[in-house]
N, C-alpha and C positions, 0 to 999 in steps of 0.2 A: 336509386329506383331499379326495380326489377322488371325485366322485359321477357316475353316470350317471342322467340323467333322460329321461323319455319326450320325443321329438322329433316333433311332428306333421309330416306330409309325405306325399309320394307313396309308394306301395308301393316296396319295394326292388327293383331289378331282378334278374333271375335270368340269369346268363350262364355261359359256360364259364370254367374256372379261369384265373386270371392268373398272374403271376410270384410272387405271395405269397398264402399261406393264413393265415387267421386263425381260431383255435380259441377261440370265446368261453369265458370262465369260466363254469363251471356255474351260478353264482349269477345271471348275466346271462340265462342260458337259462331258469332257473326263474322269474325275475322277468318274463319275457316282454318283454325289452328288446333282443333280437337285432336286430330291424329298426332301433331307434333307435341302437345301436352302429354298425350298417352306415351309417346316414345321416350319423352324426357323424364317420365315418372316409372317407366317399366310397367305401365297399365295396359289393360286390353278393354275393347268395346264389348257391351252386352248384345248388340245388334249394330250391324254395319251403317244403319240409317239414323242411330240414335246416339246423342252425345254423351250418355251416362258411361263412365269408365269404371274399372274395377281393379283392385289388387288383393293380394293375400296379407300384406302388411301395410300399416298405416304410412301414408306418404303425404304429410302436409304440404300444401302448396298455396301460394297467394292467388292462383288461378282457378281454384276449384274449392267447393265445399266438401269436406271429407266427413263421412258417416260410417259408423260401425254397423254392419249388418247383423241384425239379431235373428232374422228369419227370412228365408227366400221360398217363394211358392208360386205355383200357377195362380193367376188371378181368380180368386173366389171370394166375394165379399163377406159371405157368412162365415167362412173358415177364418178369414182375416179378423173379423169382429170377435170371434171366440179367442183367438190368439191375444189380441188387444186386451179384452176382458181378463184373461189369465195373468197378464202383465200389469194389471191395475192402471191401465192407460187413462190419462185424462186428455189434455190437449193434444190434437193431431195436426201436423202439417202435411199437406200432400204435394208432391213434385211429380207432375205428369209430363211423360215424354212418350209419344207414339200411340197413345190411346185416347180415345174420345170419352167425355164424361163430364159432369157438373161437379167441379171440385167442391163447391160450397155445400152443396147437398150431400155429397159423399163424406166431407168432413163432419157434418152434422151427424150422420148416421154412424160413424166410426168412433167419435169422441165419446169417452167414458167418464165416469165420475171420479176415476182415480187420481193420484197426485203425479204420475209419471208422464212426461211428454215424449212423443215419438214422431218420427217422419216416416210417411209411407210413400215409396217410389212406385209409381204406377208406370210401367214400361213394357217393353217387348224383349223377350228372350228367345232365341231361335225362332223368331217370328210368331211367338205365342204370348198372350197377354199375361203379365207377370207382376208380382207384388214383391217388394223388398221393404221389410219392416226394419227401420234403422234408429239409431240414436246418435246425437252429436258426439263427436270425438273429444270435445273439450270438456 
């Protein structure tokens, strides 16, 4: 069995998104181990109050879902819809942290007729609404 334990150290840096997004397992978040996970993976946070982590290289972990960032932009639904259409998007999964909104309604509006599935991470970066368009790393 693999376990995650507290790792003392400096505060986790807060930076803009890198090439990879890590969405910690809810158990990691509930246990208050997000910073420890970040330190163990060499990751940083996108916002000091939000559990999403980021790296510039893939770092698979049993404690987080790893997603490759395709596009990173300030939240603007119309612009995001345009990018998704250009990528022939079909099924969309939304992961929301730090922003309000009806995920079901938004999923319906963003979903396209295409064959490609994507994950949209709705979050905050530097305390601004942000969208990360991602695909699974597997």
